[in-house]
C-alpha positions as CSV (number, residue, x, y, z in Angstrom):
1,M,-17.0,-10.4,-2.0
2,K,-16.0,-9.3,-5.4
3,F,-12.4,-8.6,-6.8
4,G,-11.0,-7.1,-10.1
5,Y,-8.0,-9.3,-10.6
6,N,-8.1,-11.8,-13.2
7,R,-7.2,-15.0,-11.9
8,K,-8.9,-18.5,-12.6
9,A,-12.0,-19.1,-10.4
10,M,-13.5,-22.2,-8.9
11,E,-15.7,-23.4,-11.2
12,H,-19.1,-25.0,-11.0
13,T,-21.4,-27.0,-13.4
14,A,-25.1,-27.1,-12.8
15,P,-26.9,-30.6,-12.4
16,V,-28.1,-33.1,-15.3
17,S,-31.4,-32.1,-16.0
18,E,-34.1,-34.5,-15.8
19,S,-35.3,-35.2,-19.4
20,G,-31.3,-37.0,-19.6
21,S,-29.8,-34.1,-21.4
22,S,-26.8,-32.2,-19.7
23,S,-27.9,-28.4,-18.9
24,R,-26.0,-25.7,-19.9
25,S,-22.8,-25.1,-17.3
26,V,-23.1,-22.3,-15.1
27,H,-20.0,-20.7,-14.2
28,V,-20.0,-19.4,-10.8
29,R,-16.9,-17.6,-9.0
30,R,-16.2,-18.7,-5.5
31,A,-16.3,-15.1,-4.2
32,D,-19.6,-15.0,-5.1
33,L,-20.8,-17.7,-3.4
34,K,-21.8,-17.3,1.1
35,R,-18.6,-18.6,2.4
36,N,-19.1,-19.8,6.4
37,A,-18.9,-16.7,8.7
38,R,-16.4,-18.7,11.3
39,L,-14.1,-19.2,8.3
40,K,-14.6,-16.3,6.6
41,L,-14.3,-14.1,10.2
42,T,-11.1,-16.2,11.0
43,F,-9.7,-15.3,7.8
44,A,-10.2,-11.6,8.3
45,L,-8.7,-12.0,12.0
46,F,-5.1,-13.6,10.2
47,R,-5.1,-10.9,7.7
48,F,-5.2,-8.1,10.3
49,C,-2.8,-10.1,12.7
50,L,-0.3,-10.2,9.3
51,Y,-0.6,-6.2,8.7
52,G,-0.1,-5.7,12.4
53,M,3.7,-8.2,12.5
54,V,4.7,-7.2,9.2
55,G,4.1,-3.3,9.9
56,L,6.3,-3.7,13.4
57,S,9.1,-5.8,11.3
58,S,8.9,-3.1,8.9
59,E,9.0,0.0,11.2
60,I,12.2,-1.3,13.1
61,F,14.1,-1.6,9.5
62,F,13.0,1.7,8.3
63,Y,15.2,3.5,11.0
64,N,17.9,2.4,9.0
65,L,16.4,2.8,6.0
66,V,15.7,6.3,7.5
67,R,19.4,7.1,8.4
68,V,20.9,5.9,5.3
69,G,18.2,8.0,2.4
70,Q,18.6,10.9,4.5
71,H,22.3,10.8,3.5
72,V,22.2,9.8,-0.3
73,P,21.6,12.7,-2.8
74,V,18.3,12.6,-4.5
75,L,17.1,10.1,-2.3
76,E,16.8,12.3,0.6
77,V,14.0,14.2,-0.7
78,F,11.8,11.5,0.9
79,F,13.3,11.3,3.8
80,R,12.9,14.8,4.7
81,F,10.7,13.9,7.8
82,K,11.7,14.3,10.9
83,W,10.6,11.0,13.0
84,R,10.7,11.7,16.9
85,V,8.7,9.8,19.9
86,D,8.2,11.7,23.4
87,E,11.4,13.0,24.6
88,R,10.2,11.7,28.8
89,L,10.8,8.1,26.9
90,A,14.3,9.1,26.0
91,L,14.7,6.8,23.2
92,N,15.5,9.4,20.4
93,H,19.3,8.5,20.5
94,I,18.9,5.8,18.2
95,W,19.2,8.2,15.5
96,E,22.7,8.4,16.2
97,T,23.8,5.0,16.4
98,P,25.8,3.3,13.5
99,V,24.2,2.4,10.8
100,V,26.2,-0.8,10.4
101,A,24.6,-1.5,14.2
102,A,21.1,-2.1,12.0
103,Y,19.4,-1.0,15.3
104,G,15.7,-0.2,15.4
105,Q,12.5,0.5,17.5
106,C,8.8,0.0,17.9
107,S,5.8,0.3,20.5
108,L,4.1,-2.7,20.1
109,W,0.5,-0.4,19.7
110,M,2.2,-0.1,16.5
111,F,0.5,-3.8,15.7
112,L,-2.9,-2.2,16.1
113,V,-2.2,0.6,14.1
114,Y,-0.6,-1.1,11.4
115,G,-3.4,-3.5,11.5
116,I,-6.6,-1.5,11.8
117,A,-4.5,1.1,9.1
118,C,-4.5,-1.9,6.4
119,F,-7.5,-3.8,7.5
120,Y,-10.3,-1.0,7.3
121,F,-8.2,1.7,4.5
122,V,-6.3,-0.2,2.2
123,E,-8.6,-3.1,1.8
124,A,-11.4,-0.9,1.7
125,I,-10.1,1.6,-1.1
126,Y,-8.8,-1.1,-2.8
127,R,-12.2,-2.8,-3.0
128,R,-13.8,0.0,-4.4
129,T,-11.4,1.0,-6.6
130,F,-9.3,-1.7,-8.8
131,R,-10.4,-0.9,-11.9
132,Q,-8.8,3.0,-11.4
133,P,-5.0,3.5,-12.0
134,T,-2.3,2.3,-10.0
135,A,-0.9,5.5,-9.3
136,L,-4.5,6.9,-8.1
137,R,-5.0,4.1,-5.5
138,A,-1.5,4.7,-4.2
139,V,-2.2,8.4,-4.0
140,L,-5.6,7.2,-2.2
141,Y,-3.8,5.1,0.2
142,G,-1.2,7.6,0.9
143,F,-3.8,10.3,2.2
144,A,-5.6,7.9,4.0
145,I,-2.9,6.1,6.4
146,L,-2.1,9.7,6.5
147,F,-4.6,11.6,7.8
148,F,-5.5,7.8,10.3
149,E,-1.7,8.5,11.4
150,G,-2.8,11.8,12.9
151,F,-5.8,10.6,13.9
152,S,-4.7,7.7,16.0
153,G,-1.2,9.5,17.4
154,V,-3.4,12.1,19.2
155,V,-5.4,9.0,20.2
156,L,-2.7,6.9,21.9
157,E,-1.7,10.2,23.4
158,Q,-5.0,10.5,25.5
159,L,-4.6,6.9,26.5
160,T,-0.9,6.5,27.2
161,G,0.2,9.9,28.0
162,Y,3.0,10.4,25.9
163,R,3.2,10.8,22.2
164,I,4.3,7.1,20.7
165,W,5.4,9.6,17.8
166,Y,5.6,13.5,16.8
167,Y,7.2,15.1,13.5
168,A,9.3,17.6,14.4
169,D,9.6,19.2,10.9
170,S,8.3,21.8,8.7
171,G,5.6,19.9,6.8
172,A,4.3,18.5,10.2
173,I,0.5,18.5,10.8
174,L,-2.3,16.9,12.7
175,W,-0.7,18.2,15.7
176,E,2.6,17.3,14.7
177,M,1.2,13.7,14.7
178,T,2.2,13.4,10.9
179,S,4.2,14.9,8.4
180,L,3.7,15.7,4.5
181,Y,6.9,15.2,4.2
182,I,6.4,11.1,4.3
183,L,3.3,11.0,2.1
184,P,5.5,9.1,-0.7
185,I,6.0,6.9,2.4
186,W,3.0,5.9,2.8
187,M,1.6,5.8,-1.2
188,V,4.3,2.8,-1.6
189,T,3.1,1.1,1.9
190,G,-0.4,1.2,0.8
191,L,0.5,-0.4,-2.5
192,I,2.8,-3.0,-1.0
193,A,0.0,-3.6,1.8
194,E,-2.3,-3.8,-1.6
195,F,0.0,-6.8,-3.1
196,I,-0.7,-8.8,0.1
197,Y,-4.0,-8.3,0.2
198,R,-4.4,-9.9,-3.4
199,E,-2.3,-12.2,-2.8
200,L,-3.9,-13.9,0.3
201,M,-7.4,-13.4,-1.7
202,D,-6.0,-15.7,-4.2
203,P,-9.2,-18.3,-4.6
204,D,-7.1,-21.2,-4.6
205,L,-5.5,-20.2,-1.4
206,V,-9.1,-19.1,0.2
207,A,-10.3,-22.5,-1.0
208,A,-6.9,-24.5,0.2
209,L,-7.8,-22.3,3.8
210,E,-11.7,-22.9,3.2
211,S,-10.9,-27.1,3.1
212,P,-10.6,-29.5,6.3
213,L,-7.0,-30.3,7.6
214,P,-6.3,-33.9,6.4
215,A,-7.4,-36.3,9.2
216,T,-5.0,-39.5,8.6
217,P,-1.9,-40.3,7.1
218,E,-3.0,-40.7,3.5
219,E,-4.7,-37.7,3.0
220,T,-1.6,-36.0,4.5
221,E,0.6,-37.3,2.0
222,A,-1.6,-36.8,-0.6
223,S,-1.5,-33.1,0.1
224,L,2.1,-33.0,0.8
225,Q,2.0,-34.6,-3.0
226,L,0.1,-31.8,-4.1
227,M,2.5,-28.9,-3.1
228,Q,5.4,-30.2,-4.9
C-alpha cells in the first residue's frame, strides 16, 4: 500500500558487491514491501474494531452535542436534522432528558455500521484522493457516509423489523434513513476517521506492530527504555 503523507520511511541498503566496493544505496519505503498476510489481516481487523468502538462512544456523546447545538445561535444550522428511532422501542424520550444528565444511547448494530463506513469507504477514498484538497475529501466522505447510512438503515430494518434510526425532518431522503441536514456532520466524521487512519499507518507504528513481542526481561526493559 502507498500513502501520500510525508513521514520518514524505513530504509534498506543494498548489500556490498562482489568487487568489494559498496554498491549504491537503494532506499525502499516500508509501505512498498510485501507484508505478512496474517499480520496484515490482524491489523485490518484492529482498525475495523477501533472504528466501531469509536463510533459507538461518539454516538452516545453526539446525543448531548445535538441537544446543546440545537439551542445555540449560528450553530443550530448544523443540527436541524431530527434524528429518531423506531417509535415501538420507546427511546425517543431521551431528547427530553436534561442535558446536565449527559444521557445518550446507541444500538450495538452501529458497531458494524461505523466499522464498515470507515474501513471500506473512508480508507478507500483517502488512498485514492490524498493528494487532493482536504475540503474535497471531506465532501466525498460526507456523501459516501450519507448514502451508506441510507442503505444500511434499510438493510437493518429488513433484518430486525425495526427502524434502528430514521429522520423526521424536511431534509430526509432515502426512505427517511438519512438527511441532507446531517451532511456536514458526516463530512467532519470522515475527516476524523481519516486522521485516525493516517496515525495508524505511521511507518514506525506499523513496524512496531510487525515486530515480535519481548520474550525476555532484558528485551522488555529495552523496549520500555525506547518508549521513554
